[in-house]
C-alpha positions as CSV (number, residue, x, y, z in Angstrom):
1,M,2.2,32.7,4.7
2,S,-0.6,32.0,7.2
3,E,-3.0,34.4,5.4
4,L,-2.6,32.3,2.3
5,I,-2.8,29.0,4.1
6,N,-6.1,29.9,5.7
7,N,-7.7,30.8,2.4
8,S,-9.8,27.9,1.1
9,I,-8.6,28.3,-2.5
10,K,-4.9,28.4,-1.6
11,R,-5.4,25.4,0.8
12,K,-6.9,23.3,-1.9
13,E,-4.2,24.4,-4.4
14,L,-1.6,23.4,-1.9
15,L,-3.2,20.0,-1.2
16,K,-3.6,19.4,-4.9
17,H,0.1,20.2,-5.4
18,M,1.0,17.8,-2.7
19,I,-0.9,15.0,-4.2
20,L,0.6,15.7,-7.6
21,E,4.0,15.6,-5.9
22,L,3.2,12.1,-4.7
23,H,2.1,11.3,-8.2
24,K,5.6,12.3,-9.4
25,G,7.2,10.1,-6.7
26,T,8.1,12.5,-3.9
27,A,8.6,10.6,-0.7
28,P,5.4,10.3,1.4
29,D,7.2,11.2,4.7
30,E,8.4,14.4,3.1
31,I,4.9,15.3,1.9
32,Q,3.4,14.6,5.4
33,N,6.0,16.8,7.0
34,R,5.3,19.6,4.6
35,I,1.5,19.3,5.1
36,A,1.9,19.4,8.9
37,A,4.2,22.4,8.7
38,L,2.2,24.5,6.2
39,M,-1.4,23.5,6.3
40,Q,-2.3,23.0,9.9
41,K,-6.0,22.1,9.5
42,I,-7.9,21.5,6.3
43,P,-11.8,21.2,6.4
44,Y,-13.0,17.7,5.5
45,G,-15.1,19.0,2.6
46,E,-12.0,20.5,0.8
47,V,-10.4,17.0,0.6
48,V,-13.3,15.7,-1.4
49,Q,-13.3,18.8,-3.6
50,V,-9.6,18.3,-4.4
51,E,-10.1,14.7,-5.4
52,Q,-13.0,15.7,-7.6
53,E,-11.0,18.4,-9.3
54,L,-8.0,16.2,-9.9
55,I,-10.1,13.6,-11.7
56,S,-11.9,16.4,-13.6
57,E,-8.5,17.8,-14.7
58,G,-7.4,14.5,-16.1
59,L,-5.6,12.6,-13.4
60,P,-6.8,9.0,-14.0
61,E,-9.1,7.5,-11.4
62,D,-6.9,4.5,-10.9
63,E,-4.0,6.9,-10.2
64,V,-6.0,8.8,-7.6
65,L,-6.9,5.4,-6.2
66,R,-3.2,4.5,-6.0
67,L,-2.4,7.7,-4.2
68,C,-5.4,7.6,-1.9
69,D,-3.6,5.8,1.0
70,L,-0.6,8.0,0.7
71,H,-2.3,11.4,0.8
72,T,-4.8,10.1,3.4
73,K,-1.9,9.1,5.6
74,A,-0.3,12.5,5.0
75,L,-3.6,14.2,6.1
76,E,-3.9,12.2,9.2
77,G,-4.1,14.6,12.1
78,N,-4.6,17.6,9.8
79,I,-8.3,17.3,8.9
80,D,-10.6,19.8,10.7
81,L,-13.9,18.4,11.9
82,E,-14.9,21.5,13.7
83,G,-18.4,22.5,12.7
84,A,-19.4,19.0,11.6
85,K,-23.0,18.2,12.2
86,P,-23.9,16.1,15.2
87,V,-25.2,12.6,14.4
88,P,-28.5,11.5,16.0
89,P,-28.7,8.1,17.5
90,G,-30.1,5.5,15.1
91,H,-29.3,7.7,12.0
92,P,-27.7,5.8,9.1
93,V,-24.4,7.6,9.9
94,D,-24.6,6.5,13.5
95,T,-24.9,2.9,12.3
96,F,-21.9,3.3,10.0
97,L,-19.9,4.7,13.0
98,K,-21.0,1.9,15.4
99,E,-20.1,-0.7,12.8
100,N,-16.6,1.0,12.4
101,E,-16.2,0.6,16.2
102,A,-16.9,-3.1,16.0
103,L,-14.6,-3.5,13.0
104,L,-11.8,-1.7,14.7
105,K,-12.2,-3.9,17.8
106,V,-11.7,-6.9,15.6
107,V,-8.6,-5.3,14.0
108,A,-7.2,-4.5,17.5
109,D,-7.6,-8.2,18.5
110,L,-5.9,-9.2,15.3
111,N,-3.0,-6.8,15.9
112,N,-2.6,-8.5,19.4
113,L,-2.5,-11.9,17.7
114,Y,0.1,-10.6,15.2
115,D,2.3,-9.4,18.0
116,K,2.2,-12.8,19.8
117,I,3.1,-14.6,16.5
118,L,6.0,-12.3,15.7
119,D,7.4,-12.2,19.3
120,D,9.5,-15.3,19.6
121,S,9.7,-14.8,23.4
122,Q,6.0,-15.8,23.6
123,E,4.9,-19.4,23.5
124,I,2.0,-20.0,21.2
125,E,-0.2,-22.9,20.1
126,I,-0.3,-22.7,16.3
127,D,-3.7,-24.5,16.0
128,K,-5.4,-22.2,18.5
129,I,-3.9,-19.1,17.0
130,L,-5.1,-20.2,13.6
131,L,-8.7,-20.7,14.9
132,H,-8.6,-17.2,16.4
133,L,-7.3,-15.7,13.2
134,K,-10.0,-17.5,11.1
135,S,-12.7,-16.4,13.4
136,A,-11.6,-12.8,13.3
137,F,-11.3,-12.7,9.5
138,N,-14.7,-14.3,9.2
139,N,-16.0,-11.3,11.2
140,L,-14.1,-8.8,9.1
141,M,-15.8,-10.3,6.0
142,D,-19.0,-8.8,7.4
143,V,-17.7,-5.5,6.2
144,E,-19.3,-6.4,2.8
145,K,-22.7,-5.2,4.1
146,H,-21.2,-2.0,5.3
147,Y,-19.6,-1.4,1.8
148,Q,-22.8,-2.4,0.0
149,R,-24.9,0.2,1.9
150,K,-22.4,2.9,0.9
151,E,-22.2,1.8,-2.7
152,N,-25.9,1.2,-3.3
153,L,-27.6,3.6,-0.9
154,L,-25.3,6.5,-0.1
155,F,-23.2,7.0,-3.3
156,P,-26.2,7.5,-5.6
157,F,-27.1,10.6,-3.6
158,L,-23.6,12.0,-3.8
159,E,-23.7,11.5,-7.6
160,K,-27.0,13.4,-7.6
161,Y,-25.0,16.4,-6.2
162,G,-22.3,16.0,-8.8
163,I,-19.8,14.3,-6.4
164,T,-18.7,11.4,-8.6
165,G,-15.0,11.1,-8.4
166,P,-14.5,10.4,-4.6
167,P,-17.2,7.7,-4.5
168,K,-15.5,5.9,-7.4
169,V,-12.2,6.1,-5.6
170,M,-13.7,4.8,-2.4
171,W,-15.5,2.0,-4.3
172,G,-12.2,1.1,-5.7
173,K,-10.7,0.9,-2.2
174,H,-13.7,-1.3,-1.2
175,D,-12.8,-3.7,-4.0
176,Q,-9.1,-3.8,-2.9
177,T,-10.1,-4.5,0.6
178,R,-12.5,-7.3,-0.5
179,D,-9.7,-8.9,-2.5
180,L,-7.2,-8.6,0.4
181,L,-9.7,-10.2,2.8
182,K,-10.4,-13.1,0.4
183,K,-6.7,-13.8,-0.1
184,A,-6.2,-13.6,3.7
185,I,-8.9,-16.2,4.4
186,S,-7.5,-18.4,1.6
187,A,-4.1,-18.2,3.1
188,L,-5.5,-19.2,6.5
189,N,-7.3,-22.2,5.0
190,V,-4.2,-23.8,3.5
191,E,-4.2,-27.5,4.2
192,G,-1.6,-29.2,6.3
193,A,0.6,-28.2,9.2
194,I,2.1,-24.7,9.3
195,S,5.2,-23.6,11.1
196,R,5.6,-20.4,13.1
197,N,7.9,-18.9,10.6
198,E,5.5,-19.6,7.8
199,L,2.7,-18.0,9.9
200,K,4.9,-14.9,10.3
201,V,5.2,-14.6,6.6
202,I,1.4,-15.0,6.2
203,V,0.9,-12.3,8.8
204,D,3.2,-9.8,7.0
205,I,2.2,-10.5,3.5
206,M,-1.5,-11.4,3.6
207,L,-3.1,-10.8,7.0
208,R,-1.9,-7.4,8.2
209,P,-2.5,-5.7,4.8
210,A,-6.1,-6.9,4.8
211,S,-6.9,-5.8,8.4
212,D,-5.1,-2.5,7.9
213,S,-7.1,-1.9,4.8
214,V,-10.3,-2.3,6.8
215,S,-9.1,0.1,9.5
216,D,-7.8,2.7,7.0
217,M,-11.2,2.9,5.4
218,T,-12.8,3.7,8.8
219,F,-10.5,6.8,8.9
220,K,-11.5,7.9,5.4
221,E,-15.2,7.5,6.3
222,E,-15.1,9.2,9.7
223,Q,-12.8,12.1,8.8
224,I,-13.9,12.9,5.3
225,L,-16.9,11.0,3.7
226,L,-19.5,10.9,6.5
227,P,-19.1,14.5,7.8
228,M,-19.4,15.7,4.2
229,C,-22.5,13.5,3.6
230,M,-24.1,14.9,6.8
231,D,-23.7,18.4,5.3
232,R,-25.0,17.5,1.8
233,L,-27.9,15.1,2.2
234,T,-31.3,16.1,3.5
235,D,-33.3,14.3,6.2
236,V,-35.6,13.1,3.5
237,E,-32.7,11.5,1.6
238,W,-31.3,10.0,4.8
239,Y,-34.7,8.6,5.7
240,E,-34.8,6.9,2.3
241,I,-31.5,5.3,3.0
242,Y,-32.7,4.3,6.5
243,M,-35.8,2.6,5.1
244,Q,-33.8,0.5,2.7
245,T,-31.0,-0.5,5.1
246,N,-32.6,-3.6,6.4
247,E,-32.7,-5.1,2.9
248,I,-28.8,-5.2,2.9
249,G,-28.2,-5.8,6.6
250,Y,-25.7,-4.7,9.2
251,C,-22.0,-5.3,9.9
252,L,-21.2,-6.7,13.4
253,Y,-23.7,-4.4,15.0
254,D,-27.4,-4.5,15.7
255,P,-29.0,-1.0,15.8
256,Q,-30.6,-0.4,19.2
257,V,-32.9,2.6,18.4
258,E,-35.2,3.7,15.6
259,W,-34.5,6.9,13.8
260,K,-37.1,9.2,12.3
261,P,-36.6,12.8,11.2
262,K,-38.5,15.3,13.4
263,D,-40.9,16.4,10.7
264,I,-42.1,13.0,9.6
265,S,-45.1,14.4,7.8
266,D,-42.9,15.7,5.0
267,M,-41.3,12.3,4.5
268,P,-42.1,10.4,1.3
269,Q,-44.2,7.3,1.5
270,F,-41.9,4.5,0.4
271,A,-43.4,1.5,-1.4
272,Q,-44.2,-1.3,1.1
273,D,-45.5,-4.8,0.4
274,S,-49.1,-5.4,1.2
275,D,-49.7,-6.1,4.9
276,S,-51.7,-9.2,3.9
277,I,-49.7,-12.4,3.2
278,Q,-51.9,-14.7,1.1
279,L,-51.2,-18.4,1.2
280,P,-53.1,-21.3,-0.4
281,T,-54.8,-22.2,2.9
282,G,-55.4,-18.8,4.3
283,S,-53.8,-15.4,5.0
284,F,-52.1,-13.5,7.7
285,K,-51.4,-9.9,8.5
286,A,-47.6,-9.4,8.8
287,E,-48.1,-8.6,12.5
288,E,-50.0,-11.8,13.0
289,L,-47.4,-13.9,11.3
290,E,-44.6,-12.4,13.3
291,A,-46.5,-13.1,16.5
292,I,-47.0,-16.7,15.5
293,L,-43.4,-17.3,14.6
294,N,-42.2,-15.7,17.9
295,T,-44.7,-17.6,20.0
296,L,-43.8,-21.1,18.7
297,P,-41.7,-22.8,21.5
298,V,-38.7,-23.2,19.1
299,D,-35.9,-21.1,17.7
300,L,-36.2,-20.7,14.0
301,T,-33.4,-19.5,11.6
302,F,-33.8,-19.5,7.8
303,V,-30.9,-19.6,5.4
304,D,-31.9,-18.9,1.8
305,R,-30.9,-20.7,-1.3
306,N,-27.7,-18.5,-1.6
307,D,-26.6,-19.6,1.9
308,K,-27.4,-16.2,3.4
309,V,-29.1,-15.9,6.8
310,S,-32.4,-14.2,5.9
311,Y,-34.6,-14.6,9.1
312,F,-34.6,-15.6,12.7
313,S,-37.5,-15.8,15.2
314,Q,-37.4,-13.7,18.4
315,S,-39.2,-15.8,21.0
316,K,-38.8,-14.6,24.6
317,D,-36.8,-17.7,25.7
318,R,-34.4,-18.2,22.8
319,I,-31.9,-21.0,23.3
320,F,-29.3,-19.5,21.0
321,N,-29.0,-15.7,20.9
322,R,-29.2,-14.0,17.5
323,N,-29.0,-10.4,16.4
324,R,-29.6,-8.6,13.2
325,A,-25.9,-8.3,12.4
326,I,-26.1,-11.9,11.0
327,L,-28.7,-11.0,8.4
328,K,-27.5,-11.4,4.8
329,R,-24.3,-13.1,6.2
330,D,-23.0,-16.3,4.7
331,V,-24.1,-19.1,7.0
332,R,-20.5,-20.5,7.1
333,M,-19.4,-17.2,8.7
334,C,-21.8,-17.7,11.5
335,H,-20.2,-20.9,12.8
336,P,-16.8,-21.7,14.4
337,P,-14.2,-22.7,11.8
338,S,-14.0,-26.2,13.4
339,S,-17.6,-26.9,12.4
340,V,-17.8,-25.3,9.0
341,H,-17.2,-28.7,7.3
342,I,-20.4,-30.0,8.9
343,V,-22.3,-26.9,7.7
344,N,-20.9,-27.4,4.2
345,Q,-22.0,-31.1,4.1
346,I,-25.5,-30.4,5.2
347,V,-26.0,-27.6,2.7
348,D,-24.5,-29.6,-0.1
349,D,-26.6,-32.7,0.7
350,F,-29.8,-30.6,0.9
351,K,-29.1,-28.8,-2.4
352,S,-28.3,-32.1,-4.2
353,G,-31.5,-33.7,-2.9
354,K,-29.5,-36.5,-1.2
355,E,-30.9,-35.5,2.2
356,S,-33.7,-33.4,3.6
357,R,-33.2,-33.5,7.4
358,A,-30.4,-33.6,9.8
359,S,-30.7,-33.9,13.6
360,F,-28.4,-33.3,16.6
361,W,-29.1,-33.3,20.3
362,I,-26.9,-31.9,23.1
363,N,-26.9,-31.2,26.8
364,L,-26.6,-27.5,27.4
365,H,-26.5,-25.9,30.9
366,G,-28.6,-28.8,32.2
367,K,-31.1,-28.7,29.4
368,F,-31.7,-31.3,26.6
369,I,-31.6,-29.4,23.3
370,L,-32.8,-30.9,20.0
371,I,-31.3,-29.1,16.9
372,E,-32.8,-30.0,13.5
373,Y,-32.1,-28.8,10.0
374,F,-34.8,-29.1,7.2
375,A,-34.4,-28.6,3.5
376,L,-37.1,-26.3,2.2
377,R,-38.3,-27.0,-1.4
378,N,-41.1,-25.6,-3.5
379,N,-43.8,-27.7,-5.2
380,K,-41.3,-28.4,-8.1
381,G,-38.8,-29.8,-5.7
382,E,-36.4,-26.9,-6.2
383,Y,-34.3,-26.0,-3.2
384,L,-35.3,-22.8,-1.4
385,G,-33.1,-22.9,1.6
386,T,-32.5,-24.5,5.0
387,L,-34.6,-24.1,8.2
388,E,-32.8,-24.5,11.5
389,V,-35.2,-25.5,14.4
390,S,-33.9,-25.7,17.9
391,Q,-36.1,-26.6,20.9
392,D,-35.7,-27.4,24.6
393,L,-37.1,-30.8,25.2
394,T,-36.1,-31.1,28.9
395,E,-39.6,-30.9,30.3
396,A,-41.2,-32.9,27.4
397,R,-38.9,-35.8,28.1
398,K,-40.4,-36.0,31.7
399,L,-44.0,-36.5,30.4
400,E,-45.8,-39.8,31.3
401,G,-49.3,-41.1,30.9
402,E,-52.0,-38.7,29.7
403,Q,-53.5,-35.3,30.5
404,R,-57.0,-35.0,29.2
405,L,-58.3,-32.4,31.6
406,L,-57.7,-28.6,31.3
407,N,-54.8,-27.7,33.5
408,Y,-53.0,-24.4,32.5
409,N,-49.3,-24.6,32.6
410,K,-48.1,-21.6,34.7
411,S,-44.4,-22.2,34.2
């Protein structure tokens, strides 16, 4: 039997048979035991080939989608990653993997919260638990950028190689996860008081399925999709993905290193905007504009007309830390649940034209901080977005009299 099992064709035939057995209703536990007993290890590429063949042979995509979780669970611990290519730091796959680490950490925190909620021997404060749950699910919603990069940057290259079925199945799983996350957040935002027993029901029916769906996808990516893509795509193709990644943004992770293929001379020249930025009263080079924005003694954050964070300045003494993981993220997801209603009011008032400026000031670690929000509008009065400006006025408040003579400030 082992001679047959170790043969690629026989292995794929066996896996296909197992999936079809699931299709007929055979118990998943029985299938998993049979795979463990008979198949030992199956190379990751063969799993993709089997899904492609099943779709080509007439098994509907929605049925493969339905069986996806079952046969993936049956394969857990039986996928052979030996021989998979190493992933260089900063490579798009490295970014996917680091984002998965961040997502799994959020899921682990949620699982701990679920355990506390379900364990009646532990005292809990419902309001605090709800805030933690909302914050965690706001973070999980960031997976949207992770999925968009797969769908819009990675999957087109797989289709180029004739691999169409598995990406469609995985895209379907993305949509299921999106739906589960939206329903989980909706359940957490229900108005009025909630009992512990009601919260238990929400955990079992709404929350755990959503967070499990996120973690299950990381397994599919790391055990099957990404190793296979490392084998298929060329460095030129990966570099094209890399160059377009910033347009979509990152998920709970800010890449720390740049990645360039070794033989950069063979890389295509991707279209770039002109380095000159022309305005009615003059122009900048992009480098000059960046230096100006980062030199201003304020923190700048720009939220576009669709309520997505599009830019933040990087001055050396930022008051509030930012990282690129927030780019393209809904501004509401970047604030604690307790202050989201204020964010909503400011954005709504700015969009309606009712207001154009909102100011707050706080004492933070012995410093006096002014935080202001400005509505940005074009010359037609149309709303373009909101600019947040934060500055430390501690020293400015101490100024008295005048200073008319040159005296460099060395602080």
